[in-house]
C-alpha positions as CSV (number, residue, x, y, z in Angstrom):
1,M,-20.3,10.2,35.9
2,K,-22.0,7.0,34.9
3,A,-24.1,4.7,37.2
4,V,-24.1,0.9,37.1
5,I,-27.0,-0.8,38.9
6,L,-26.2,-4.5,39.7
7,A,-29.4,-6.4,39.1
8,A,-28.4,-9.8,37.9
9,G,-29.3,-11.7,41.1
10,Y,-32.0,-14.3,41.2
11,G,-33.6,-13.3,44.6
12,T,-33.7,-17.0,45.7
13,R,-34.4,-16.2,49.4
14,L,-37.2,-13.8,48.6
15,Q,-38.9,-16.1,46.0
16,R,-38.7,-19.0,48.5
17,D,-40.4,-16.8,51.1
18,V,-43.1,-15.7,48.7
19,L,-43.9,-19.3,47.6
20,A,-44.0,-20.4,51.3
21,D,-46.3,-17.6,52.4
22,G,-49.8,-19.1,53.0
23,S,-51.7,-15.8,53.2
24,G,-51.6,-15.1,49.5
25,R,-50.9,-11.4,50.2
26,F,-47.6,-11.6,48.2
27,A,-48.5,-14.0,45.4
28,H,-48.2,-11.1,42.9
29,L,-44.4,-10.9,43.7
30,A,-43.7,-14.4,42.5
31,G,-41.3,-14.3,39.6
32,T,-40.4,-10.6,40.0
33,A,-36.8,-9.5,40.2
34,K,-36.0,-7.7,43.4
35,P,-35.2,-4.4,41.8
36,L,-38.6,-4.4,40.1
37,L,-40.6,-5.1,43.3
38,P,-43.1,-2.3,44.1
39,V,-41.8,-0.2,46.9
40,G,-44.2,2.6,47.9
41,R,-45.5,4.2,44.7
42,C,-43.0,2.7,42.2
43,A,-40.6,-0.1,41.6
44,L,-37.5,-0.2,43.9
45,I,-35.1,0.6,41.0
46,S,-37.3,3.5,39.9
47,H,-36.4,5.4,43.0
48,W,-32.8,5.2,41.8
49,A,-33.5,6.1,38.2
50,K,-35.5,9.2,39.2
51,A,-33.0,10.4,41.9
52,L,-29.9,9.8,39.7
53,S,-31.5,11.9,36.9
54,A,-32.9,14.7,39.2
55,S,-29.6,15.1,41.1
56,G,-27.5,15.3,37.9
57,C,-25.3,12.7,39.5
58,A,-25.2,10.4,36.4
59,D,-25.8,11.1,32.8
60,C,-26.3,7.4,31.9
61,I,-27.6,4.6,34.0
62,Y,-26.6,1.1,33.0
63,V,-28.5,-1.9,34.6
64,V,-26.9,-5.4,34.4
65,T,-29.5,-8.2,34.7
66,N,-29.7,-11.8,33.7
67,A,-31.4,-13.6,30.8
68,V,-34.4,-14.6,32.9
69,Y,-35.4,-11.0,33.8
70,H,-34.0,-9.2,30.8
71,A,-37.4,-8.7,29.1
72,A,-39.0,-7.3,32.3
73,F,-36.1,-4.8,32.8
74,E,-36.3,-3.7,29.1
75,E,-40.1,-3.1,29.6
76,W,-39.3,-1.1,32.8
77,A,-36.5,0.9,31.1
78,S,-38.8,2.0,28.3
79,H,-40.0,4.7,30.7
80,F,-36.5,6.1,31.3
81,P,-34.7,7.6,28.3
82,N,-31.2,7.5,30.0
83,V,-31.4,3.9,31.1
84,K,-29.8,1.0,29.2
85,I,-30.2,-2.7,30.0
86,L,-27.5,-5.3,29.6
87,S,-28.0,-9.1,30.2
88,D,-25.2,-11.2,31.6
89,Q,-26.7,-14.1,29.6
90,T,-27.0,-16.4,32.7
91,T,-30.1,-18.3,33.4
92,S,-29.7,-19.7,37.0
93,N,-28.2,-18.7,40.4
94,D,-25.7,-21.5,40.1
95,G,-24.4,-20.2,36.8
96,R,-24.2,-16.5,37.9
97,L,-21.1,-14.5,37.0
98,G,-21.0,-12.6,40.3
99,A,-21.3,-8.9,40.9
100,V,-17.7,-7.9,40.1
101,A,-17.8,-9.7,36.7
102,C,-21.1,-8.0,36.0
103,L,-19.6,-4.6,36.7
104,Q,-16.6,-5.4,34.4
105,L,-19.1,-6.6,31.7
106,A,-20.9,-3.2,31.9
107,V,-17.6,-1.2,31.8
108,K,-16.4,-3.1,28.7
109,H,-19.8,-3.3,26.9
110,F,-20.6,0.4,27.2
111,N,-16.9,1.5,26.9
112,I,-17.1,3.4,30.2
113,E,-14.1,5.7,30.7
114,D,-15.7,7.9,33.3
115,H,-16.1,7.7,37.1
116,V,-18.7,5.1,38.0
117,L,-21.4,4.9,40.7
118,V,-22.0,1.2,41.5
119,I,-25.4,0.5,43.2
120,G,-26.9,-2.7,44.5
121,G,-30.2,-3.1,42.8
122,D,-31.9,-4.4,46.0
123,T,-30.8,-1.5,48.2
124,L,-32.4,1.8,49.2
125,F,-31.3,4.3,51.9
126,K,-33.0,6.3,54.6
127,E,-34.3,9.7,53.8
128,D,-31.2,11.6,55.0
129,F,-29.2,10.2,52.1
130,S,-28.4,12.6,49.3
131,L,-26.9,11.9,45.9
132,S,-26.0,15.6,45.5
133,E,-24.0,15.3,48.8
134,V,-22.2,12.2,47.5
135,K,-21.4,14.0,44.2
136,Q,-19.9,17.0,46.1
137,K,-17.9,14.8,48.4
138,F,-16.5,12.7,45.6
139,S,-15.7,15.9,43.6
140,D,-13.8,17.3,46.6
141,L,-11.8,14.1,47.0
142,Q,-11.0,14.0,43.3
143,A,-9.7,17.6,43.5
144,K,-7.2,16.5,46.1
145,C,-6.3,13.1,44.5
146,D,-7.8,11.8,41.3
147,D,-7.2,8.2,42.4
148,S,-9.7,8.6,45.3
149,C,-12.9,6.4,45.6
150,L,-15.8,6.9,48.0
151,V,-17.9,4.3,49.8
152,L,-20.9,4.7,52.2
153,S,-21.0,3.6,55.9
154,Y,-23.6,3.5,58.6
155,Q,-23.4,2.3,62.2
156,C,-24.7,-1.3,62.7
157,K,-25.5,-3.0,65.9
158,E,-22.8,-5.0,67.6
159,E,-24.6,-8.3,67.0
160,E,-24.9,-7.5,63.3
161,T,-21.2,-7.2,62.3
162,H,-21.2,-10.8,61.1
163,K,-23.8,-9.9,58.4
164,Y,-21.8,-7.1,56.7
165,G,-18.5,-5.9,55.4
166,I,-17.1,-3.7,58.2
167,L,-14.9,-0.7,57.5
168,E,-12.0,0.3,59.7
169,A,-11.0,3.9,59.1
170,D,-8.6,6.6,60.3
171,S,-9.6,10.1,61.7
172,D,-9.8,11.5,58.2
173,L,-12.3,8.8,57.3
174,R,-9.9,7.1,54.9
175,V,-10.5,3.4,55.0
176,L,-7.7,1.3,56.3
177,R,-9.3,-2.1,55.7
178,M,-12.6,-3.9,55.3
179,K,-13.3,-7.1,57.2
180,E,-15.9,-9.4,55.7
181,K,-18.6,-10.4,58.2
182,P,-16.4,-10.3,61.3
183,L,-17.4,-11.3,64.8
184,P,-17.8,-8.3,67.2
185,S,-14.6,-9.4,69.0
186,E,-12.6,-9.3,65.7
187,T,-13.0,-5.5,65.2
188,K,-13.9,-2.4,67.2
189,S,-15.6,-0.8,64.2
190,R,-19.3,-1.0,63.6
191,R,-19.1,0.8,60.2
192,A,-21.2,-1.4,57.9
193,C,-20.6,-0.8,54.2
194,P,-23.6,-1.1,51.8
195,C,-23.4,-1.7,48.1
196,F,-22.9,1.8,46.9
197,Y,-19.5,2.9,45.7
198,A,-18.1,5.8,43.7
199,F,-15.1,4.4,41.8
200,S,-12.7,6.8,40.1
201,K,-12.1,6.1,36.4
202,K,-8.5,5.4,37.3
203,S,-9.6,2.4,39.4
204,L,-11.7,0.7,36.7
205,P,-8.7,-1.1,35.0
206,L,-8.2,-2.9,38.4
207,L,-11.4,-4.8,37.8
208,D,-9.4,-6.8,35.1
209,T,-6.5,-7.3,37.5
210,F,-8.8,-8.5,40.3
211,L,-10.7,-11.0,38.2
212,E,-7.6,-12.3,36.6
213,E,-6.2,-13.0,40.0
214,K,-9.4,-14.7,41.0
215,K,-10.1,-16.6,37.8
216,E,-9.6,-20.0,39.4
217,A,-11.3,-19.1,42.7
218,P,-14.8,-20.3,43.6
219,I,-17.7,-17.8,42.9
220,D,-18.0,-16.9,46.6
221,E,-14.5,-15.3,46.5
222,K,-15.4,-12.9,43.6
223,D,-19.2,-12.5,43.8
224,A,-20.0,-9.8,46.3
225,P,-18.8,-6.4,45.1
226,G,-17.5,-5.7,48.6
227,I,-14.8,-8.3,48.0
228,F,-13.4,-6.1,45.2
229,V,-13.6,-3.0,47.5
230,S,-11.6,-4.9,50.2
231,W,-9.0,-5.8,47.6
232,L,-9.0,-2.2,46.3
233,I,-8.4,-0.5,49.7
234,P,-4.6,-1.1,49.8
235,R,-4.2,0.0,46.2
236,K,-6.2,3.2,45.9
237,P,-7.3,5.8,48.5
238,V,-10.9,4.9,49.6
239,Y,-12.9,7.3,51.8
240,I,-16.2,7.1,53.8
241,H,-19.3,9.1,53.4
242,Q,-21.5,8.5,56.5
243,I,-25.3,7.9,56.3
244,S,-27.9,6.8,58.9
245,G,-29.0,3.5,57.4
246,R,-30.3,1.5,54.6
247,F,-33.0,-1.0,53.4
248,D,-31.6,-4.3,52.1
249,V,-34.3,-6.3,50.5
250,G,-33.1,-9.9,51.0
251,N,-36.2,-11.8,52.2
252,L,-39.9,-11.2,52.6
253,P,-39.8,-9.6,56.0
254,S,-37.2,-7.1,54.9
255,Y,-39.3,-6.3,51.8
256,V,-42.4,-5.7,53.9
257,E,-40.5,-3.4,56.2
258,C,-39.1,-1.4,53.2
259,D,-42.4,-1.1,51.4
260,L,-44.2,0.0,54.6
261,Y,-41.6,2.8,55.2
262,F,-42.1,4.2,51.7
263,K,-45.9,4.0,52.0
264,E,-46.3,5.5,55.4
265,K,-43.1,7.2,56.6
266,L,-41.3,8.8,53.6
267,Q,-41.8,12.5,54.0
268,D,-40.8,13.9,50.6
269,V,-41.2,11.5,47.8
270,E,-40.2,14.0,45.0
271,S,-36.8,14.9,46.5
272,Y,-36.0,11.4,47.9
273,M,-32.3,10.6,47.6
274,V,-31.8,13.7,45.4
């Protein structure tokens, strides 16, 4: 299995917060890509690189970034022999390719013909999350049907459904549909779906189909990777692996919360996410 970490975003909200902060406590974060932010004892993305290697979940890790942060990611990757960096060549948020196109770029550039873990570069999970469990669950699904894909889900609060893609599933945890940022009245489900997906190798050609269908659409209709997942659900069997929660570093308060957890509450740093 290969891992693709999506890290081509520009972190505009976070950078705006850092510049607006008058305390000076976070001045050192200015101009830093979100995945390279210090979280606990290392960069956010380093938690993934270490856990993916230690768990044996992925033999190669591909990171897609942009031209602005490319050199910084190359410097970071020099400490990890199984990590390769790819730039999408964009230089601004307005010119971004979108996450689905970045995933397609990685698949084509590195000639990936294996199953793929797709991971949001600004996301980490609570301590109960285990890559080894995900690997086993995906393997079990593949043994039954090699078309199967796997996504994560955690229970969000009722008033938070409008922030996330919400999964509706049957009793076997097969996803029936995903609703993008619905009101609580529009679905009974509270299953939020973070950016972490195990795509079967048989599903990868559908990236081309999806992007061809969306080639004239505005960026908002093909940017978030969850939009591809929603499109994929009627076409391939997609199942849920349940977790307790996540950290989504979008702005300065969410970064501070995440960093504090890893400094003060994380119990076992060495086996985290393994």
